C-alpha positions in Angstrom: 13.7 11.5 -29.3 12.3 7.8 -30.7 8.4 7.8 -31.7 8.3 4.5 -32.0 9.7 1.1 -30.2 12.3 -1.0 -30.7 11.7 -4.2 -31.8 12.5 -5.5 -28.2 10.2 -3.1 -26.5 8.0 -4.0 -28.3 8.1 -7.4 -28.4 8.1 -6.9 -24.7 4.8 -4.7 -24.9 3.0 -7.4 -27.3 3.9 -10.0 -24.3 2.1 -7.9 -21.5 -1.1 -6.8 -23.4 -1.7 -11.0 -24.0 -1.1 -11.5 -20.3 -3.6 -8.5 -19.5 -6.0 -9.5 -22.2 -6.2 -12.9 -21.0 -5.5 -13.2 -16.9 -5.8 -9.6 -15.7 -9.2 -9.8 -17.7 -10.2 -13.3 -15.4 -9.3 -11.9 -12.6 -12.0 -8.5 -12.3 -14.9 -10.1 -11.8 -13.6 -11.3 -8.8 -12.0 -7.6 -7.6 -15.8 -5.9 -8.4 -17.4 -8.3 -6.9 -20.4 -6.1 -4.4 -19.0 -6.1 -0.8 -14.9 -8.0 -1.5 -13.5 -5.5 -3.9 -10.9 -8.1 -3.3 -7.0 -7.6 -3.7 -5.3 -9.6 -6.8 -2.8 -11.4 -4.7 -2.7 -14.7 -6.6 -2.1 -12.4 -10.1 0.6 -10.2 -8.4 2.6 -14.0 -7.6 1.9 -14.4 -11.3 3.5 -11.0 -12.5 6.1 -11.7 -10.1 6.5 -15.1 -12.0 6.8 -13.7 -15.3 9.4 -10.9 -14.4 6.0 -7.6 -14.2 7.3 -7.2 -10.4 10.7 -5.5 -11.7 10.8 -4.8 -15.4 13.2 -1.8 -15.1 15.7 -3.9 -12.3 18.7 -5.3 -13.1 18.3 -8.7 -13.3 21.6 -9.2 -11.1 19.0 -7.9 -8.3 15.9 -10.2 -9.3 14.6 -7.8 -11.9 13.6 -8.3 -15.8 16.1 -6.1 -17.1 14.6 -3.7 -19.1 14.0 -0.3 -19.5 11.8 2.5 -18.1 10.3 2.6 -21.5 9.2 -0.5 -21.4 7.8 -0.3 -17.6 5.6 2.5 -18.9 3.8 0.4 -21.6 3.1 -2.2 -19.5 1.4 -0.1 -16.9 -0.5 1.3 -19.8 -1.3 -2.4 -20.8 -2.3 -3.5 -17.7 -4.6 -0.2 -17.2 -6.1 -0.8 -20.1 -7.8 -4.0 -19.0 -8.0 -3.3 -15.1 -6.3 0.5 -13.9 -6.3 -1.4 -10.5 -3.5 -3.7 -11.1 -1.6 -0.9 -12.9 -1.2 1.2 -10.1 -0.6 -2.1 -7.9 2.3 -2.3 -10.2 3.1 1.5 -11.0 3.0 1.9 -6.8 5.2 -1.2 -5.9 7.9 -0.1 -8.9 8.2 3.6 -9.1 7.9 4.9 -5.8 8.8 2.1 -3.3 11.5 -0.1 -5.6 13.5 2.3 -7.7 14.0 5.4 -4.6 15.8 2.5 -2.6 17.8 1.0 -6.2 18.6 4.8 -6.8 19.4 5.9 -2.8 20.2 2.6 -1.0 23.3 0.7 0.1 24.6 -2.1 -1.3 23.1 -4.0 1.7 19.5 -2.4 1.2 19.7 -3.4 -2.7 20.2 -6.8 -1.6 17.9 -7.2 1.2 14.9 -5.4 -0.1 15.1 -5.0 -3.7 15.7 -8.2 -5.2 12.8 -9.5 -2.9 10.5 -6.6 -4.6 11.7 -7.4 -7.9 11.0 -11.2 -8.3 7.2 -10.3 -6.6 8.5 -11.8 -3.3 7.5 -8.5 -1.3 5.3 -6.1 -2.4 6.4 -2.2 -1.4 4.3 1.0 -0.5 4.8 4.5 -0.2 3.6 5.5 3.0 4.2 9.8 2.6 0.3 10.9 2.6 -0.9 11.5 6.2 -4.3 13.6 7.2 -3.0 16.9 6.7 -0.6 16.4 4.4 -1.9 15.7 1.3 -0.9 17.0 -1.6 1.7 19.4 0.3 4.2 16.5 1.5 6.3 19.0 3.2 3.7 19.4 6.0 3.7 15.7 7.5 4.3 15.5 11.0 4.7 11.7 11.5 8.0 12.0 13.3 11.0 9.8 14.3 13.0 10.4 17.4 16.6 8.2 17.1 17.0 6.3 20.4 20.0 3.6 21.4 20.5 2.9 17.5 16.3 3.0 16.3 14.5 5.7 15.4 11.0 5.3 17.0 8.2 6.5 14.9 5.1 7.8 15.9 1.9 9.0 13.6 -0.5 8.8 10.7 -0.1 8.3 7.8 -4.0 7.6 5.1 -5.0 6.9 1.1 -1.6 4.5 1.5 -1.9 2.3 -1.9 -0.8 -1.4 -1.7 -1.0 -1.5 1.9 -2.0 -4.2 3.9 -0.5 -6.5 1.1 2.9 -4.8 1.5 5.5 -6.0 2.8 7.9 -2.9 3.1 6.7 0.4 3.5 8.8 3.7 2.2 7.8 5.9 5.1 8.4 9.4 5.8 8.7 10.7 9.0 10.5 14.1 10.5 13.5 13.8 12.3 14.0 17.6 13.0 10.9 20.2 12.9 13.3 22.9 13.0 14.5 22.1 9.3 11.4 22.1 7.6 11.6 19.5 4.3 15.2 19.5 5.1 14.2 17.9 8.1 12.4 15.4 6.9 14.0 11.4 6.8 13.2 8.5 5.1 12.9 5.0 6.2 12.3 1.1 5.0 9.4 -0.4 7.3 8.6 -3.8 6.8 5.4 -5.5 7.8 6.2 -7.0 10.7 7.5 -4.4 12.9 6.1 -3.5 16.1 4.3 -0.7 16.4 2.6 -0.6 12.7 -0.8 -1.3 12.7 -2.7 -1.2 9.4 -6.6 0.5 9.7 -9.0 0.1 8.1 -9.3 -0.5 4.0 -11.3 2.7 2.3 -14.3 1.8 -0.1 -13.0 3.6 -3.2 -15.7 4.7 -5.8 -13.4 3.3 -8.3 -9.4 1.1 -8.5 -11.8 -1.9 -7.0 -8.8 -4.8 -6.1 -6.3 -2.5 -5.6 -6.2 -1.6 -1.7 -6.0 2.4 -0.1 -5.8 2.0 3.8 -4.6 4.0 6.7 -1.4 3.5 8.2 -0.1 3.9 11.9 2.7 4.4 13.9 3.0 3.9 17.6 6.3 3.5 18.9 7.2 1.6 15.8 10.7 1.0 16.2 13.1 1.1 13.0 16.8 0.0 13.2 19.2 2.4 12.1 20.2 0.5 9.3 16.8 0.8 7.6 17.0 4.3 7.0 17.5 5.1 3.1 19.7 7.9 2.7 20.8 10.4 5.3 19.0 12.4 7.6 17.4 15.4 6.1 17.2 13.7 2.5 13.7 12.2 2.7 11.7 15.0 0.8 14.5 14.9 -2.4 14.1 11.2 -2.4 10.1 11.5 -2.4 10.1 14.2 -5.1 13.1 12.7 -7.5 10.1 9.0 -7.0 7.2 11.1 -7.2 8.7 12.6 -11.0 8.6 8.8 -11.7 6.0 8.0 -10.1 3.9 10.7 -12.1 4.8 9.1 -15.1 3.3 5.9 -13.8 0.1 7.4 -13.4 0.5 9.5 -16.5 0.5 5.9 -18.5 -2.4 4.5 -15.7 -4.5 7.1 -17.5 -3.3 6.7 -21.2 -4.9 3.2 -20.9 -7.9 4.5 -19.3 -8.6 6.9 -22.1 -7.7 4.2 -24.7 -9.5 1.3 -23.3 -12.7 3.9 -23.5 -11.9 5.4 -26.7 -11.7 1.1 -28.1 -14.9 1.3 -26.7 -17.2 4.2 -28.0 -15.4 3.1 -31.3 -16.3 -0.4 -31.0 -20.0 1.4 -30.0 -20.6 3.3 -32.4 -19.6 1.2 -35.3 -22.2 -1.8 -33.7 -25.2 1.4 -33.4 -24.9 1.8 -37.0 -24.7 -1.2 -38.2 -28.0 -2.6 -36.7 -29.5 0.8 -38.2 -29.8 2.6 -34.7 -27.5 5.8 -35.6 -30.4 8.1 -34.8 -30.1 10.5 -37.7 -27.7 12.2 -39.3 -27.2 15.0 -37.0 -26.2 13.1 -33.8 -23.8 10.4 -36.0 -22.0 13.8 -37.1 -22.2 14.9 -34.0 -20.9 11.8 -32.5 -17.9 11.1 -35.3 -16.9 14.8 -34.3 -16.5 14.1 -31.0 -15.0 10.8 -31.3 -12.3 12.7 -33.4 -11.2 14.8 -31.0 -11.1 11.7 -28.4 -9.0 10.5 -30.4 -6.5 13.3 -31.4 -6.5 13.8 -27.5 -5.5 10.5 -26.5 -2.9 10.4 -29.3 -1.4 13.7 -27.5 -1.3 12.3 -24.3 0.3 9.5 -25.6 3.6 11.5 -27.1 3.2 13.7 -23.6 3.8 10.3 -21.6 6.7 8.8 -23.5 8.1 12.1 -23.8 8.3 12.0 -20.3 9.6 9.1 -19.5 12.0 9.2 -22.2 13.4 12.2 -20.4 13.7 10.4 -17.3 15.2 7.2 -18.9 18.3 9.1 -19.6 18.6 10.8 -16.4 16.8 14.6 -17.5 15.5 16.8 -15.5 11.7 16.3 -16.4 9.6 17.0 -13.5 7.4 19.8 -15.9 7.3 17.1 -18.3 5.8 14.8 -15.8 3.5 17.2 -14.3 2.3 18.0 -18.0 1.4 14.2 -18.7 0.0 13.1 -15.6 -2.1 16.6 -16.1 -3.2 16.0 -19.9 -3.2 12.5 -19.8 -5.6 12.0 -16.5 -7.9 14.9 -17.9 -8.3 13.1 -20.7 -9.0 9.6 -19.4 -12.6 11.8 -17.3 -12.9 13.0 -21.1 -12.9 9.6 -23.1 -14.8 7.5 -20.0 -17.1 9.9 -19.2 -18.1 9.9 -23.0 -18.5 6.4 -23.3 -20.9 6.7 -20.5 -22.7 9.6 -22.0 -22.5 8.1 -25.2 -23.2 4.2 -25.2 -26.6 4.3 -23.1 -27.3 0.9 -21.7 -24.1 -0.7 -22.2 -22.5 3.0 -21.0 -23.8 3.2 -18.0 -25.0 -0.5 -16.5 -22.9 -2.1 -14.3 -23.1 -4.8 -16.7 -20.7 -3.1 -19.0 -17.2 -1.7 -18.5 -17.4 1.5 -19.6 -18.8 2.4 -16.4 -15.6 0.9 -14.5 -13.5 3.2 -16.5 -15.2 6.3 -15.5 -15.0 5.2 -12.3 -11.4 4.3 -12.3 -10.6 7.7 -14.5 -11.6 10.1 -12.1 -8.5 9.1 -8.9 -6.1 9.9 -12.1 -6.9 13.5 -11.5 -6.2 13.1 -7.6 -3.5 10.7 -6.9 0.3 11.6 -7.2 -0.3 15.7 -6.7 -4.0 16.7 -7.6 -4.2 18.2 -11.4 -4.2 21.6 -9.2 -0.9 21.3 -8.2 -0.2 20.2 -11.4 -1.2 23.3 -12.7 1.1 24.9 -10.0 4.0 22.8 -10.8 3.7 23.6 -15.0 3.6 27.6 -13.9 5.9 27.5 -11.5 8.5 26.8 -14.3 7.5 28.6 -17.1 7.7 31.9 -14.9 11.1 30.7 -14.2 12.3 29.4 -17.9 
């Protein structure tokens, strides 16, 4: 495994970093405005123009033709500035676009991937339900085949990009008697009759990222919009989530890096101003900073190890869960330390530390709670 970027990967990372530090940063005040939490539609369109909505998609299908590691580096850099923008791109790419690349027919790839990779369409992943969060096998949304169409009925919740997306990779039960082998995947466009977008969640963090409920009321989806064969939906979802969890791990890594940078700058400024609070306090702060720096570096290695395995097509469920678990815990710890140690500049809404803390928390929850990931890792260890 290479422990440094190639020249091409590094050049791409720097381009994304520049874009994030300029255009993404300028969009944050509007996304954070009280009572608005506006979805950054203009910024998403701009990312489409720059090729950031289809980074690991081949150029012949409208993508940037870069590798998965370059894509993960992009999520990391975007999330250092705005975790909301990072998750918009992550969900759109890893769990909406790439499953169609892998499991779609030639016609589906031409019809949908090109629109998604170019940024013309935004994608979403509709799996979670009121009674099926981390336990995806418990979904109840049904799909009955009737005269060339599947009729979908049910409710999805906490769907990232909902309301702004044009395509929803949706999972429904076609055969309740077969358990997970009775779940099927569908490509549902936003104009489908019977699909309704529910209320937009007002979240603690990730302001600017839409999270909405979906309801299906006799929504007719043509058979040609089924992704894979009947009963393959659960396997498609689980395969997508390996990549998705690496994306969220990269998001958490970006948050952790931003928090660490704030801490370093803040403590240096405090020392320069002669307000360090004495030798004992300074020694304690430096010790905590050193510990956080080591954790962030360890998170970085775990994230890119998982990305490397995924890119090579190797099994990486345990590694993806490990990276997501460790990086998200590190993001919460680092951002919490920034709030706690920076005083006014940590707690005030005028400064970014509190936003990093609010954004970090959800990385321990979505794409499988960290409690679930501990079970996943433990099961793999017992089988090895």
